[in-house]
C-alpha positions in Angstrom: 63.0 -102.1 141.6 64.2 -104.5 139.3 68.0 -103.5 140.2 67.2 -104.3 144.0 65.7 -107.6 143.4 68.5 -108.7 141.2 70.9 -107.6 143.9 69.1 -109.4 146.4 69.0 -112.7 144.6 72.9 -112.2 143.7 73.6 -111.7 147.5 71.4 -114.7 148.6 73.6 -116.8 146.3 76.9 -115.5 147.7 75.6 -116.3 151.1 74.4 -119.6 150.3 77.6 -120.5 148.6 79.6 -119.7 151.4 77.9 -121.0 154.2 77.7 -124.2 151.9 81.5 -124.1 151.2 82.2 -124.1 155.0 79.6 -126.8 155.8 81.2 -129.1 153.3 84.3 -128.7 155.4 82.8 -128.4 158.6 83.0 -132.5 159.4 87.0 -132.2 159.6 86.4 -129.9 162.8 83.4 -132.5 164.1 85.7 -135.5 163.4 88.5 -134.2 165.1 87.8 -135.5 168.5 87.5 -139.3 167.0 91.6 -139.4 167.0 91.5 -139.5 170.9 89.5 -143.2 170.1 93.0 -144.6 169.4 94.1 -143.8 173.0 91.0 -144.7 174.7 89.6 -147.6 172.3 86.8 -148.5 174.7 84.9 -145.6 173.5 84.2 -146.4 170.0 81.1 -146.5 169.8 80.4 -142.9 170.2 82.1 -142.3 167.1 78.3 -142.3 165.6 77.9 -139.3 168.1 80.1 -137.2 165.4 79.2 -139.2 162.2 75.7 -137.9 162.4 76.5 -134.0 162.6 79.0 -134.7 159.7 77.0 -136.3 157.4 74.2 -133.8 158.1 76.7 -130.9 157.5 78.2 -132.2 154.3 74.8 -132.8 152.6 73.7 -129.5 153.5 76.9 -127.6 152.3 76.5 -129.6 149.0 72.5 -128.7 148.6 73.5 -124.9 149.3 76.3 -124.9 147.1 73.5 -126.0 144.4 70.9 -123.8 145.0 73.4 -120.9 144.6 74.6 -122.2 141.2 78.0 -120.0 141.5 80.9 -121.6 139.9 83.5 -119.2 141.2 84.2 -117.4 144.2 83.0 -114.2 144.8 84.1 -110.6 146.8 82.4 -110.4 150.3 80.9 -107.1 151.1 80.4 -106.4 154.6 76.6 -107.1 154.4 76.9 -110.4 153.1 80.0 -111.0 155.3 77.9 -110.2 158.6 74.9 -112.6 157.7 77.8 -115.4 156.6 79.2 -115.3 159.7 76.1 -115.2 162.2 74.4 -117.9 160.0 77.7 -120.1 159.9 78.0 -119.5 163.9 74.2 -120.9 164.1 74.6 -123.7 162.2 77.7 -124.6 163.7 76.6 -124.1 167.1 73.3 -126.5 166.4 75.8 -129.0 164.5 78.3 -129.2 167.3 75.2 -129.5 169.9 74.3 -132.8 168.3 76.8 -134.8 169.7 75.7 -134.5 173.2 72.0 -135.0 172.4 72.9 -138.5 170.3 74.9 -140.0 173.0 72.3 -139.1 175.8 74.3 -136.8 177.7 72.3 -133.9 177.1 68.4 -132.7 175.7 68.7 -130.2 172.8 68.1 -127.0 174.9 71.3 -128.0 177.1 73.3 -129.2 174.4 72.7 -125.7 172.6 74.2 -123.9 175.7 77.0 -126.1 176.0 78.0 -125.6 172.2 77.6 -121.9 172.6 79.2 -121.8 175.5 82.7 -123.8 174.0 82.3 -121.8 170.3 82.2 -118.7 172.2 84.6 -119.6 174.5 82.7 -118.9 177.6 83.4 -121.8 179.6 80.2 -122.4 181.4 78.5 -126.0 181.7 75.7 -128.1 181.8 78.0 -131.1 183.5 78.1 -130.9 187.1 80.6 -134.0 186.7 82.7 -133.5 183.7 85.3 -136.0 185.1 82.9 -138.5 184.0 82.5 -137.5 180.9 84.4 -140.3 177.8 87.7 -138.4 176.8 86.3 -138.1 173.4 84.0 -135.6 174.7 85.9 -133.5 177.1 88.3 -133.3 173.7 85.4 -132.1 171.6 84.4 -129.1 174.1 88.2 -128.0 174.4 88.5 -128.2 170.3 85.5 -126.0 170.1 86.8 -123.5 172.2 90.4 -123.6 170.9 88.9 -123.0 167.1 86.1 -120.6 168.3 89.0 -118.3 169.9 90.8 -118.1 167.0 87.9 -117.1 164.9 85.9 -119.9 163.3 84.4 -118.3 160.5 87.6 -116.4 159.8 90.0 -119.1 160.1 87.6 -121.8 157.8 86.8 -119.4 155.1 90.2 -117.4 154.9 91.7 -121.0 154.3 89.4 -122.1 151.6 88.6 -118.7 149.8 91.5 -116.2 150.5 91.5 -112.5 150.5 88.0 -112.4 148.9 86.4 -112.8 152.5 88.2 -109.8 154.1 85.1 -108.3 155.3 84.4 -111.3 157.3 87.4 -110.6 159.4 85.7 -107.6 160.8 82.8 -109.3 161.2 83.7 -111.3 164.0 84.5 -108.6 165.9 88.5 -108.4 164.8 90.1 -105.0 163.6 93.8 -105.8 163.5 95.0 -107.4 160.1 98.3 -108.2 160.9 99.6 -108.4 157.4 98.1 -106.9 154.4 95.2 -109.5 153.5 93.0 -111.8 155.7 94.8 -114.9 154.5 98.2 -114.0 155.9 97.2 -112.5 159.1 94.7 -115.8 159.5 98.1 -117.9 158.8 100.3 -115.7 161.6 97.3 -115.9 164.0 97.4 -119.9 163.7 101.3 -120.4 163.9 101.3 -118.1 167.2 98.4 -119.8 168.5 99.2 -123.2 168.0 103.2 -122.5 169.2 101.7 -121.1 172.3 99.7 -124.3 172.5 102.4 -126.9 172.3 104.2 -124.8 174.7 101.6 -124.6 177.1 101.0 -128.4 177.0 104.4 -129.3 177.7 104.8 -127.0 180.5 101.6 -128.0 182.1 103.1 -131.8 181.9 106.4 -131.0 183.5 104.5 -129.1 185.9 102.4 -132.4 186.8 99.5 -132.3 184.7 98.8 -135.5 183.1 99.1 -135.2 179.2 95.7 -135.4 178.5 94.6 -132.6 181.0 97.3 -130.6 179.9 96.3 -130.9 176.2 92.5 -130.0 177.2 93.5 -127.2 179.8 96.5 -125.4 177.3 93.6 -125.4 174.6 91.1 -123.6 176.8 93.5 -121.4 178.6 94.8 -119.8 175.8 91.5 -119.7 173.8 90.3 -118.1 177.3 88.0 -120.4 177.1 87.6 -122.1 180.6 86.6 -125.8 179.9 88.2 -128.1 182.5 88.1 -131.7 182.4 88.2 -131.7 186.2 85.1 -130.5 188.2 87.1 -128.1 190.3 88.9 -126.6 187.6 92.2 -125.7 188.0 92.1 -126.0 191.8 92.0 -129.7 191.5 96.0 -129.9 191.2 96.3 -127.6 193.8 99.8 -126.8 192.5 101.5 -123.2 192.1 103.5 -124.0 189.1 100.6 -125.3 187.2 98.7 -122.2 188.3 101.2 -119.8 187.3 101.4 -121.5 183.8 98.0 -121.0 183.5 98.0 -117.6 184.3 100.7 -117.2 181.7 98.6 -119.0 179.1 95.5 -116.6 180.4 97.4 -113.6 179.9 99.0 -114.7 176.0 94.8 -115.3 175.4 93.8 -112.1 176.4 96.5 -110.3 174.5 95.9 -108.9 171.1 97.4 -110.7 168.0 98.9 -107.7 166.5 100.6 -107.1 169.9 101.8 -110.6 169.8 103.2 -110.6 166.1 104.7 -107.0 167.2 106.8 -109.1 170.0 107.3 -111.9 167.8 109.1 -109.6 165.3 111.3 -108.0 168.2 109.8 -104.5 167.8 110.1 -104.0 171.8 109.8 -100.1 171.3 106.4 -100.3 169.4 105.3 -102.8 171.9 105.9 -100.4 174.8 103.5 -97.7 173.1 100.6 -99.8 173.3 98.1 -98.6 176.0 96.4 -102.3 176.3 98.9 -104.0 177.7 99.7 -101.2 180.2 96.2 -100.7 181.3 95.2 -104.6 181.6 98.3 -105.2 183.6 97.8 -102.2 186.1 94.0 -103.3 186.3 94.9 -106.9 187.4 97.8 -105.2 190.0 95.6 -102.5 191.4 92.5 -104.8 191.5 94.5 -107.3 193.3 96.1 -105.4 195.6 92.2 -103.8 196.5 91.0 -107.4 197.3 94.1 -108.6 199.0 93.4 -107.1 202.8 89.6 -108.6 202.9 90.6 -111.8 201.0 93.5 -112.4 203.8 90.6 -112.6 206.2 88.7 -115.2 204.5 91.4 -117.4 202.8 94.1 -116.6 205.2 97.7 -117.9 203.7 96.0 -118.7 200.4 94.7 -115.4 199.8 97.1 -114.2 197.3 96.9 -117.1 195.0 93.1 -117.2 195.1 92.8 -113.5 194.2 95.5 -113.2 191.4 94.1 -116.1 189.8 90.5 -115.2 189.8 91.5 -111.7 188.7 93.5 -112.9 185.7 91.0 -115.5 185.0 88.2 -112.8 185.2 89.7 -109.4 182.9 90.9 -112.2 180.6 87.6 -114.1 180.0 88.7 -117.5 180.9 86.9 -118.5 183.5 89.4 -120.9 185.5 89.0 -121.0 189.0 91.5 -122.6 191.7 88.8 -122.3 194.3 85.2 -122.7 194.9 83.3 -119.3 194.1 80.2 -120.2 195.6 80.8 -119.4 199.1 82.3 -115.9 197.8 78.6 -114.5 197.6 78.0 -114.4 201.2 81.7 -114.1 202.5 83.3 -112.1 200.2 81.0 -109.9 198.3 82.9 -107.2 197.6 85.1 -109.8 195.5 82.4 -111.1 193.4 81.4 -107.4 192.6 84.9 -106.5 191.4 85.1 -109.6 189.4 81.8 -109.0 187.7 83.5 -105.3 186.9 86.8 -106.7 185.4 84.6 -109.3 183.0 82.8 -106.2 181.6 86.3 -104.8 180.8 87.8 -107.8 179.3 91.1 -108.4 177.5 92.6 -106.6 174.7 90.9 -106.3 171.3 91.8 -108.9 168.8 92.4 -111.3 171.6 90.3 -114.4 172.1 88.9 -112.5 175.6 85.5 -111.0 175.7 84.2 -108.1 177.1 84.4 -104.2 176.3 88.0 -104.7 175.4 90.9 -102.8 176.7 91.4 -100.8 173.7 88.0 -99.1 173.9 88.3 -98.5 177.8 91.8 -97.2 176.9 90.5 -94.7 174.3 88.0 -93.7 176.5 90.0 -92.6 179.4 92.3 -91.1 177.1 89.6 -89.0 175.8 88.7 -88.1 179.3 92.3 -87.1 180.2 92.3 -84.8 177.1 89.0 -83.1 177.8 89.9 -82.4 181.4 93.6 -81.2 180.2 91.9 -79.0 177.1 89.3 -77.4 179.6 92.0 -76.5 182.7 95.0 -75.5 180.0 96.1 -72.2 179.3 94.0 -72.1 175.9 91.4 -74.4 175.0 92.4 -76.3 171.5 91.1 -79.6 169.8 93.9 -82.3 169.9 94.0 -85.3 168.4 93.3 -88.9 170.0 96.7 -90.8 169.0 97.0 -94.1 170.2 99.3 -97.2 169.1 97.6 -100.6 167.7 100.6 -103.1 167.2 103.0 -101.6 165.0 100.6 -99.1 163.7 99.9 -95.4 165.0 96.1 -94.4 164.8 94.3 -91.1 165.1 90.6 -91.8 166.6 88.5 -90.1 164.7 84.7 -89.1 165.3 83.7 -92.0 163.0 85.6 -94.5 165.9 84.2 -92.4 168.7 80.6 -92.7 167.4 81.0 -96.7 166.8 82.7 -96.7 170.4 79.6 -94.9 172.0 77.1 -97.1 170.1 78.8 -100.3 171.0 79.1 -99.2 175.0 75.2 -98.3 174.7 74.4 -101.5 173.3 76.2 -103.2 175.6 74.7 -101.7 178.6 71.2 -102.2 177.4 71.7 -105.9 176.6 73.6 -106.3 180.1 70.8 -104.6 181.7 68.0 -106.6 180.0 69.8 -109.8 180.8 70.5 -109.2 184.3 66.9 -108.2 185.3 65.5 -111.5 183.6 67.6 -113.5 185.4 66.3 -111.4 188.6 62.6 -112.0 187.4 63.4 -115.3 188.4 64.0 -115.0 191.7 68.0 -114.9 191.7 69.2 -112.0 193.8 71.0 -109.1 191.7 74.4 -109.7 192.9 74.3 -113.3 191.4 72.3 -112.4 188.3 75.0 -109.7 187.4 77.5 -111.7 187.9 76.4 -114.6 185.9 75.1 -112.9 182.9 78.1 -110.9 182.9 80.1 -113.9 183.1 78.0 -115.4 180.2 77.6 -111.9 178.1 81.7 -111.4 178.3 82.6 -114.9 177.3 84.2 -115.5 180.9 82.5 -118.7 182.6 83.1 -118.2 186.0 80.2 -119.2 188.1 78.9 -118.7 191.8 76.9 -121.9 191.6 73.8 -120.8 189.2 74.7 -122.3 185.9 73.9 -126.1 185.8 71.3 -128.6 184.3 68.6 -127.8 186.3 68.7 -124.0 185.0 65.4 -122.6 184.1 64.6 -122.7 180.1 64.0 -118.8 180.3 67.7 -118.6 181.8 69.5 -120.9 179.9 68.4 -119.1 176.5 68.8 -115.7 177.8 72.6 -116.7 178.9 73.0 -118.6 175.4 71.7 -115.6 173.5 74.1 -113.4 175.7 77.0 -115.6 175.1 76.0 -115.2 171.2 75.6 -111.6 171.3 78.7 -110.4 173.5 81.1 -113.4 171.1 80.4 -111.2 167.8 79.8 -108.0 169.4 76.4 -107.4 169.1 76.0 -104.9 166.1 77.0 -107.6 163.6 74.2 -109.7 164.8 71.5 -106.8 164.3 72.9 -106.1 160.9 72.7 -109.7 160.0 69.2 -110.1 161.1 68.2 -106.6 159.6 69.8 -107.5 156.3 67.8 -110.9 156.4 64.5 -109.2 157.1 65.0 -106.8 154.3 66.0 -109.2 151.9 63.0 -111.6 152.4 60.5 -108.8 152.4 62.0 -107.7 148.8 61.5 -111.5 147.6 57.9 -111.7 149.3 57.1 -108.3 147.6 58.1 -109.6 144.3 56.3 -113.3 144.9 53.3 -111.3 145.8 53.3 -109.3 142.6 53.9 -112.0 140.5 50.5 -113.8 142.3 48.7 -111.0 141.8 
């Protein structure tokens, strides 16, 4: 018992130290939108809205580091990593919500929803009129999505503590370490990410979008986040070139960083062996072709534009739209249903997208194919399941298959519970399924349900759905179980001393 108690106390110290370290540096992110005051000086009085959470974050970080009493960094195991990532995300969301509350734009519940939607790159919003928001807050929403898409805790801690935090990489749902350690992988991810964002901003501006709009939309498209600075999203511009550029950015965001790195190295042979790009591309084409005949009856000559854009937006989990989706429930229900399905499929593994992920779907399809092939073949034999991930050739063993089916089970159960809760508030099954799928899979498309008047129960159900979906369920459950167990051990020790 003494060893267990010592181990528990050390683990808590490590968690406090790393969370504290991150909170000490988090004000840099919180204060980043203040830069826009130089371009829009009439918004200077909103600086206080960002100073308040910055001071709170810094003081809380210092206190946690002092409580931990650790003088140097320690190797983080998966259990500590899960707790650090979940705790960090919760605290970051709350701190990021404070500016909206201090400025008086949202109440606490709505602000937490907005911040969660930002960090999880979902894109659902509490603001029915985003065009009335100050530029500093529009930029803040985009910055949250951009950093959240890359992996907030991974980027921050890998930068601050280096390879000792390698287990945090897996705790945020990433499996593809591009280079030998997490620090090198993180640097490569950021170089790729920032390069695409800069190129996207320039391309959007050349296509006719104002610089500020181009900055925000490039960040949120690449993060597959979907926050827009316009009430009607990308549809506001009514521009085919802007829509095409946005589609390219959404696809780049929905592509795994390992695959990007493979292309950057010029290894086309390895890229073509990856199943995810083929599966996602064929899904977009087949779904679009299937929807097109029916869409033409409703949207006439704009059917192709609307369908392809919405399909790419849904499967990559971006949530941009070039058309109002509210009438689709009545006019185009098959479109709403299929968008719900491909939102669940999601983008590629290790991308900024959400959902089940194309890698898992591809492995499952390959398992089904090999099972049928083995059954009807001349002789039954066990075949290894081989897939390519980036530049590496991987064998799918029983452990990976087990983890996949556990994930599928938790995913389905969470989705069912969430959709049923929404239905219990009187929303139709189609609307409930679509909206909760959009939240849980980090998409952000809406048929008109999400807004400031959302019932508290629905609001928090969707907030939890966004959070669970972004961290891929199990990490959150592992962290909660670990915290409960550690608290129980400490409580038992306290009870033993008192007796």
